[in-house]
C-alpha positions as a Python dict, from the first residue, in 0.01 Angstrom:
ca = {
    (1, 'M'): (0, 0, 0),
    (2, 'P'): (-161, -340, 61),
    (3, 'A'): (49, -565, 278),
    (4, 'L'): (165, -910, 177),
    (5, 'T'): (-26, -1195, 334),
    (6, 'F'): (20, -1566, 286),
    (7, 'D'): (-141, -1896, 371),
    (8, 'V'): (69, -2206, 433),
    (9, 'S'): (-72, -2553, 372),
    (10, 'E'): (102, -2888, 378),
    (11, 'S'): (33, -3214, 200),
    (12, 'P'): (246, -3529, 194),
    (13, 'D'): (410, -3406, -129),
    (14, 'A'): (466, -3034, -70),
    (15, 'V'): (431, -2727, 147),
    (16, 'V'): (241, -2456, -41),
    (17, 'V'): (281, -2088, 47),
    (18, 'A'): (8, -1891, -133),
    (19, 'L'): (93, -1520, -151),
    (20, 'T'): (-159, -1236, -172),
    (21, 'G'): (-93, -864, -211),
    (22, 'E'): (238, -699, -294),
    (23, 'L'): (583, -853, -268),
    (24, 'D'): (804, -549, -219),
    (25, 'V'): (1054, -449, 52),
    (26, 'R'): (787, -460, 322),
    (27, 'G'): (646, -791, 199),
    (28, 'S'): (991, -946, 181),
    (29, 'T'): (1048, -877, 549),
    (30, 'T'): (738, -1086, 616),
    (31, 'L'): (810, -1369, 371),
    (32, 'D'): (1184, -1424, 422),
    (33, 'P'): (1157, -1541, 786),
    (34, 'E'): (877, -1782, 689),
    (35, 'V'): (1099, -1940, 422),
    (36, 'E'): (1379, -1975, 678),
    (37, 'R'): (1134, -2141, 919),
    (38, 'L'): (1018, -2384, 651),
    (39, 'A'): (1376, -2468, 555),
    (40, 'A'): (1460, -2552, 917),
    (41, 'A'): (1143, -2750, 990),
    (42, 'P'): (1086, -3114, 897),
    (43, 'G'): (846, -3161, 611),
    (44, 'P'): (810, -3246, 243),
    (45, 'A'): (1107, -3197, 13),
    (46, 'V'): (918, -2950, -208),
    (47, 'V'): (819, -2597, -110),
    (48, 'V'): (582, -2426, -352),
    (49, 'I'): (540, -2049, -354),
    (50, 'D'): (219, -1962, -534),
    (51, 'L'): (248, -1619, -699),
    (52, 'R'): (-103, -1612, -852),
    (53, 'G'): (-243, -1387, -576),
    (54, 'L'): (23, -1117, -613),
    (55, 'R'): (-81, -784, -760),
    (56, 'F'): (275, -646, -764),
    (57, 'M'): (633, -764, -725),
    (58, 'D'): (951, -558, -748),
    (59, 'S'): (1323, -635, -728),
    (60, 'S'): (1294, -693, -352),
    (61, 'G'): (1046, -970, -424),
    (62, 'L'): (1278, -1115, -686),
    (63, 'R'): (1557, -1112, -428),
    (64, 'S'): (1331, -1300, -187),
    (65, 'M'): (1261, -1569, -447),
    (66, 'V'): (1632, -1615, -525),
    (67, 'L'): (1714, -1621, -153),
    (68, 'A'): (1432, -1873, -92),
    (69, 'D'): (1575, -2098, -363),
    (70, 'A'): (1924, -2085, -209),
    (71, 'T'): (1797, -2132, 147),
    (72, 'L'): (1582, -2431, 56),
    (73, 'R'): (1856, -2592, -156),
    (74, 'A'): (2096, -2562, 136),
    (75, 'A'): (1837, -2746, 348),
    (76, 'G'): (1805, -3023, 87),
    (77, 'R'): (1468, -2906, -39),
    (78, 'R'): (1337, -2780, -371),
    (79, 'L'): (1159, -2452, -449),
    (80, 'V'): (887, -2446, -714),
    (81, 'L'): (710, -2124, -811),
    (82, 'V'): (356, -2108, -947),
    (83, 'R'): (345, -1847, -1224),
    (84, 'G'): (179, -1520, -1135),
    (85, 'E'): (6, -1251, -1336),
    (86, 'P'): (194, -1111, -1639),
    (87, 'E'): (312, -807, -1439),
    (88, 'V'): (473, -1039, -1182),
    (89, 'Q'): (620, -1278, -1439),
    (90, 'R'): (774, -984, -1625),
    (91, 'V'): (1018, -932, -1334),
    (92, 'F'): (1144, -1289, -1381),
    (93, 'A'): (1154, -1260, -1761),
    (94, 'V'): (1342, -930, -1775),
    (95, 'T'): (1607, -1058, -1533),
    (96, 'R'): (1619, -1401, -1704),
    (97, 'M'): (1542, -1568, -1371),
    (98, 'E'): (1276, -1776, -1550),
    (99, 'E'): (1573, -1975, -1676),
    (100, 'R'): (1714, -2036, -1327),
    (101, 'L'): (1405, -2095, -1114),
    (102, 'Q'): (1148, -2371, -1162),
    (103, 'F'): (797, -2258, -1258),
    (104, 'V'): (469, -2446, -1294),
    (105, 'D'): (117, -2331, -1378),
    (106, 'H'): (-57, -2497, -1081),
    (107, 'P'): (64, -2615, -736),
    (108, 'D'): (-37, -2976, -817),
    (109, 'E'): (236, -2986, -1085),
    (110, 'A'): (515, -2919, -833),
    (111, 'A'): (550, -3278, -714),
    (112, 'E'): (615, -3397, -1068),
    (113, 'G'): (983, -3307, -1036),
    (114, 'P'): (1216, -3056, -1197),
    (115, 'R'): (1171, -2963, -1559),
    (116, 'A'): (1412, -3109, -1812),
}
């Protein structure tokens, strides 16, 4: 199984974590500590997790996204997710988490603020 990898970049408006590979149990053990590090570090108020490079995400990945949202909120920051491929988005749709988490189509849209 391909491992999860990610690249982190920072601009004045947001930190962007671009994921590649598979966000499953193994990938979550890689991503979760990075989210905790970002929550504890000084930086922009918005953290963007870009899902476009994921080939697969299961319930462990969904758990990581919900945990990331809670961790970042507790740190006074906001999580924004960039929509992934249909197979990835289906996990959010089936669980109705699309209604709870904030999604955009491109990382540049994240700084525009929460949706109404």
